[in-house]
C-alpha positions, 0 to 999 in steps of 0.5 A, spaced: 500 500 500 502 506 498 499 513 497 500 517 491 504 523 491 498 527 490 496 526 497 502 529 499 501 535 494 494 536 497 496 536 504 502 541 503 497 546 499 491 545 503 496 547 509 497 554 507 489 555 506 487 554 513 489 561 515 487 565 509 483 571 511 476 570 510 474 571 502 481 570 500 482 565 495 489 562 492 490 560 485 493 554 482 499 558 480 501 561 487 500 554 490 504 551 485 509 556 486 509 556 493 510 548 493 515 548 487 510 543 484 507 543 477 501 547 475 498 541 471 498 536 476 496 540 482 490 542 478 488 535 477 489 534 485 485 540 486 479 538 481 479 531 486 479 536 492 473 540 489 469 534 487 470 531 494 467 538 497 474 540 501 475 546 497 471 550 492 473 554 486 471 562 485 471 565 478 473 571 476 479 576 477 480 575 484 478 568 483 482 561 486 480 556 491 478 557 498 476 551 503 469 549 502 469 548 510 472 549 516 479 546 517 477 543 523 472 539 519 477 536 514 480 530 516 486 527 514 482 521 511 477 526 507 483 528 504 486 521 502 479 519 500 478 525 495 485 523 492 485 516 492 478 514 492 474 510 497 475 503 496 478 498 501 486 497 500 485 489 500 480 486 495 479 479 497 478 475 490 475 469 494 481 464 492 479 459 497 473 457 493 478 455 488 482 450 493 483 443 491 481 441 498 474 445 498 469 440 496 463 445 496 465 452 494 458 454 496 459 454 503 463 460 503 458 466 504 457 472 507 456 468 514 463 465 513 467 471 511 474 470 509 478 471 515 484 474 511 479 479 509 476 480 516 483 481 519 486 486 514 479 490 513 479 491 521 486 493 521 485 498 515 479 501 519 483 502 525 488 506 520 482 510 517 479 512 524 486 514 526 486 519 520 479 521 521 482 523 528 486 528 525 484 535 522 487 540 517 486 545 523 490 540 527 496 539 522 496 547 521 497 548 529 502 543 530 506 545 525 505 553 525 507 553 532 514 551 531 515 557 526 519 563 527 516 570 528 519 572 521 517 566 518 510 567 521 510 574 518 513 572 511 507 567 511 502 573 513 505 578 508 505 572 502 497 571 504 496 578 504 499 579 497 495 574 494 
């Protein structure tokens, strides 16, 4: 299991949107420049974030993107699911039904789930719940508190000039 680089791009981009002044937007060009990533790929990432309701696009001269909801209500899992999709990582192919020692593959029903699938999906659900417990606001506060006063000022100036 490995998340695509789009997940990391999303988090690093959304980070700077958490504390933007109200009704202030940021364009793909500015976000790409900020993180030194390509606009074309970032546009695809933001299309997924928009579709998931994490950001919204604002048209016009002063248009761009803004968070569609409060950063407290955007979990790590929301972002990952927006980029990667909602399917389970492990997809049981019911290989056990093809085993040469199985006399009746029909015995394997929903009442008799594959224990491999059960264990892996339980573990995945624990991971999902942990990711749901951390929000974009948590990330911002956790990282931002360690920034120097100069860095905080530079970020505020950058946001003001968007």
